[in-house]
N, C-alpha and C positions, 0 to 999 in steps of 0.2 A: 535515296534512303541512307546513304553513307553520311551525308551532312546531318540528318536528323539523329542518326545513332551517335555521332560525334557529339552533338549538342546534349543529348541524353547522357552520355558519359560524363560530361562536364557537370551536369546537374546532380548525377549519382555522386560525383566526388564531393560536392557541397553537401548533399543530403546525408551522406554516410558519416558526417561529423568532422569536427576540426580538432586538431591536436590530440590530446589524450582522451577526447570524448568520442573516438570513432565507434562505429556499430558493426556488428556481425550478423550477416543475412544468412540463415541456414535454411536451404531448399529441402523439401520431402518429396520422394518419389516412392511408388511401390512397385510398378511394373513398367517395362518397355515392350510394348506388344509388336508383333511382326506387322500388324496392319490394324487400322481403327477397328473397334469392336463395339457395336451398338448396345451391347449389354454391360459394357465398361466404359462409359463416355467420360469418366474422369481420369483414365489412364493415357499416357502418351504413347505413340508408336515410334518406330525406329526413325522415321523421317523427322518427326517433331522433336524427338530427343537429340538428334544429330545437329538440327539448327539451334536449338537452345544451348547445347554444349559449345557450339562454335561462338555464338553470342558471348557466353560467359568467359571463354578463353581469350577473346579478343578485347573486351570491354571491362571486365572485372578481375579482381585478384583472387583467384580460387585457392584456398588453403585446405589442407587436411583439417579434420574436426579438431584434432589434438593441437595443431598449430593454432587454429583460430581461437579455441578456448583459452589456451595458454597466452595469447597476445590480447584476448579480451581481458584477462585477468590482470595482465602487467601494462595495460594501456599503451599497447605498441602495435595495434591493428593498423594495416595499410588503408588507403582509400578503397572504397567499393569492396570491402572484404566479404567473401562468400564461401560457404561450405555446402557440399552435396551430400545428402543422405538417402538411403534406401531402407525401407521397413519390410520385414516378414521373411524374405529368403526366396523370393520366386527365381525359378530356373532362367527366366529370360533376363534377369539381372546379369547372370553369367554369360549367356549366349548373345544378347543384344546390346545390354548397357556397357559391359566391360569393353568390347572392342571399340565402341564410340568414345568412351572415356579415354582410353589410350590413344586413339587417334587424335584427340585434342589435348593430350598430355595433362589430363585432369585426374585428380584423386577424389575418391569417395568413401564413405563408410557404409557397411551393408549390416543392419541390425537383424539378427537372425532368431526366429522363434524355433527351437531345435527339435521340438516333437514331430515336426512336419518334414524333415529332412528325409531323403531317400524314399521316395513315392508316397509321401504323405499328402493330404489334401486339406486345407483349412476349410472351416464349416460354411463360411460364406461362398467360397467357390463350389461346394457341393450344391448349394442353392443355385447359384447362377448357372453352373453347367447342366444341372438336371432341368431347369426351366428352358434353357436353350434347346435341349433335346426332346422335351416332352411335345407329343403331337396332339394331345387332348385340348379341348376347348376351355377347360378350367381346372384349377387345382384346388381340392377340397381339404382343408386343414381344420375343419370344425371341431374334430375330436381333441384338438390342441387349444380350442378356444381362440382360434385366429380367423375363422370364416373361410370363404371361397374366394379364389382369385381368377380372373379372366386371363386367358392365355390365347386369345383368338388372334391377335396381331403382334407384330414385333414391339409396337408401342405399348401394348397391354403387358406384354412380357417384362419390358423394361420397368413399368410401373409396379408390377407384381413383385418383381425382384426387390425394388426399393421398400416397398411396404413390408414385405417378409423379413428383410434383414433388419430393419428398424424395429419390427416387433419382437424379434427373438434375440437381439444383440445383448441385451441386458438381463436375459434369463439366466438362472444358475447354470454352470458349465454343462452338467449332465443333461439338463432339459434342452438346452440349446443343440447339443450333440444329437439328442434324441430326435428332435424335429428335423434337423438337417440330414440325418441318416434315413429318416423316413422318406424324405422327399428324394434323396439319391436312390433309394431302392425302386422308384416308380420309373426312373430312366435307366438306359442301357449305356454300357461303354463309356463311362465318364472318364475324362483323362487323369492319369496318375503320374503325370511328369511335370506338374506345374511347379513343384518346388525344387530346389536344389538338392544334390547329393552332398554327402560329406567331403567327397573328392573335389567337387566344385567349389565349395567353400574354402577348402585348403588352397585351390588354384587361385581363387580371387585374391587371397593373402599374399601367395607367392608372386602374383602379378603387381604387387604393391598397393592393393586396396587395404582398407581396414575393416575389421569386423568388431561388431558391438553386440551386446546382449538385449533380448527382447521377450524374456521369459520362455518357458517350455512350451505352454499350450495357448498362449495369446488369450488369456482371460480378461474380463473386465476386473481389474485389481480392486476397484472400490467395492465390489460385491463380496470379496473373500475375507475370510478370518485371517488374523495376523500370521499364524503359522503357515497357512496356505500361501500367502503372499511371499513369505520368506523363502518357502520351498521353491515356488516358481522362479524367483529371481536368483537364488543361490545355485539350484540345480542347473539352470541353464548357463550360468557363468562357468560353473565347474566343467560342464560338458565341453562348452567351446574352448576353453582353456586347455583341456586335455587334447581336444582334436587338433588344435593349432600349436601346442607346445610353448605357449606364451600367455601373459596376462592380457586381459581385455580391460579396457578403462572406462567405456562409455556405454550407456544404456538408454533405451527408448521405451517409453510407457506404451503398452498396447492401447490402440485407439487414441490414447493420449490427451483427452481434455481434461484439465484440472477441475477437481471437485465433482466430475462427472464419470470419468473412466478410471481416475486414480485419486487419492486423497492426499492432501498436503502432508500429513504425518507419515505417509507411506514412503515418502522421500527418504526418511531415515533408514529404512530397510535398504535401500539402494546404496546409501553411504555405507552402512554396516557390512554390505557384501563386498566392498572395496573398490566401488566405482569412484571416478574422479568428477564426472558430471553426467547429466542426463538431460535428454531432449523430450519435450511434449509436442502436441499438435496445436497449441494455442497460436493463433495468428499473430505475428509480430516479428520484429527485428531486435536482436539483444544488443543492450549496452550494459554498462557497469552496474546498473540498478537490478539487473535481472538475477535471480537465484540460479546458481550454475547447475542445480539439480532440477531445474524447471525451465530450460531454455526454449524459446519459441521457434517454430518453423513455419514457413509458408512457401507455396509455389504458385506463380501466376498460372491461370488457366487460358491464357490469351493465346490465339492461333497465328499470330504474326510476330517477327522480331521486335517491330517497333512498339506495339502494344504491350508485349511481354515486358520489354525494357522500361516502358512508361510505368507499368505497375510496380516494377521493383523500385524505381525512383520514388514513387508515391509511397511505398512502405518504408523505404529509408527515412522520408521526410516525417512520416506519422510517428515514428518511434520516439 
């Protein structure tokens, strides 16, 4: 496997661009779980995150997002340039991701949705954790116009979680919360320690990690009025800067798909708030053609180092 990884490293050097045309690969994570979770199949666990960070540390040039964006802008990126990012502010970022990042001497930026700090719970987690705990055969949401969902087996629960989240994600914020809270009331003893505390955010920064903005309440910005978008972005930035005692310069759009989760004209509000760049969730690798306020991100889902690295090489080539 060592020879294969060395060969892929050479391919990655070629694929990441030549001279002043080098590209920046920005990885996106949300959680680093203690162990695999059937209701969260898209999230990495400690073991997976550890070998991924080991791979990055040995075969790529991992930069802070600030250095990566600055060097993209000045055409001075190294070969195989990569940045690591986390969205939302989950507590396992602090408990699980931070020690692994420090073990491999890597930096990351953590984009924080500030309203959920200190025992808060995001709406999607209310749905997931409620369905995990419900012992009934079905969940009736017909009064919300959503139908009935089968909870008989674990696979039924996985399917129901996906369907419910898809159906309510783009509803107005108050309607989305109403449905999520209704589901939460049907279950007992939901976890209230999924998100970081303010102290943990400050400690992340003290340990050399960077912090970025991610709105207050993680809304779909494309569904909001201009003044609501401005409040979400500005209040979140003000809160985090007061907490940290310093300016924050990067922003991540909630959900992050262009023209679906946020609108192109809303990038102006991010600029007006004083940010220097922003990241989306559009799949891709950034080069000089990309708008600094809509930078793409991508993380391979592969479960072995060789396949993970092959997909990174592929993404570099297709950029």
